[in-house]
N, C-alpha and C positions, 0 to 999 in steps of 0.2 A: 621465632620466639624461643623455641626449645634450645637453640644453639646458644643464645645469650644467657639463659638460665644455667646451662651446664658450665659455661665459662665462669660465671659468677660463683658457682659452687667451689671452684678451685682457687678463687681469689680472696675468699673471706678470711678475716683474721681468726686465729684459733687461740683460745685462752690456755694459759699454761697449766691450769689444774684440770683440764679435760671436761670442764662443765661447759656444755654447749650454750651458745647464745640463741635467742629466739630467731635471729636472722639465719643462723646455721641450720636450725631445725626446720625453718620455713624453706630454706634452699633444698634440704633433703626431701621435704614433702613435695616440692615442685618437681624435683628430679624423678622421684618415684612415680608421680602422676604422669610425667612425660613418658616414662618407661611403659606404664600401663597403657597410655594412649598409643604408643608405638605398636605394642602387641595387639591392641584392639584394632588398629588400622590393618594389621596383617590379616586378622580374621575377617575384616570387611573388604579384603581384596586388594589392598595397597601392595604393589609389587616391591620386592627387595630393592630393585634398581631405583624406583621412585623414592623410597624411604632413605636409601643411602645417598642419593643425589641431593636430597634436601638438607643433609647434615655433613657433607663431605669435607668441610673445613674444621670440624670440631671432633677431636679424638674421643672424648667421652661420649658424645652423641653417636659416633660411629660404633662404639662398643655396645651401646644400648640397642642400636639397630641390629648389629650382628647377633647379639644375644637373643633378641626377640625373634629373629628369623631362623634361629637354630632350635627353637622350641618345637616340641611335638604338637601337632594340631589335633584338637579334639572335636568330636562331632556333637556331643551332648552338652546342653547349656550348663548343667551342674558342674561338669568337668571344666568347661571353659571359664566359668565364674571363679572356680577354685584356682585355676591356673593364673588368671589375671590378678587375683588377690595375692597369691604367692609371689608372682613376678614383681608386683608393686612393692610388697613387703621386703623382698630380697634386696631391691635397689635402695629402699629407705634404710634398711639395716646396714648395708655396705657403706652408704654415705655417712651415717652416724659413726660407724667404726672408723672411717677415714678421718673425720674431724676429731674424734677422741684420741686417735693415735698421734696427732700433731702436738 
């Protein structure tokens, strides 16, 4: 499912005046949620190999996985929660900026 959401994010039309459509914003929300889920999976013990194998045909998903598995792992829940929120927000922000730049 994540693979298809990521592909869709790259295929959406972009308005000329950089005002994003609801569809683009929803795509960014889904992408950022998928990124958060990937990092959460890492904390739950999903191996890099398993995560990578699940998205091996999708370049954007590969970047999400590589980025998630390059993050420092934290022990305390407060740090983990902050990291997950920051990771999700970073992917959402990057996606929004991508659409705005088109």
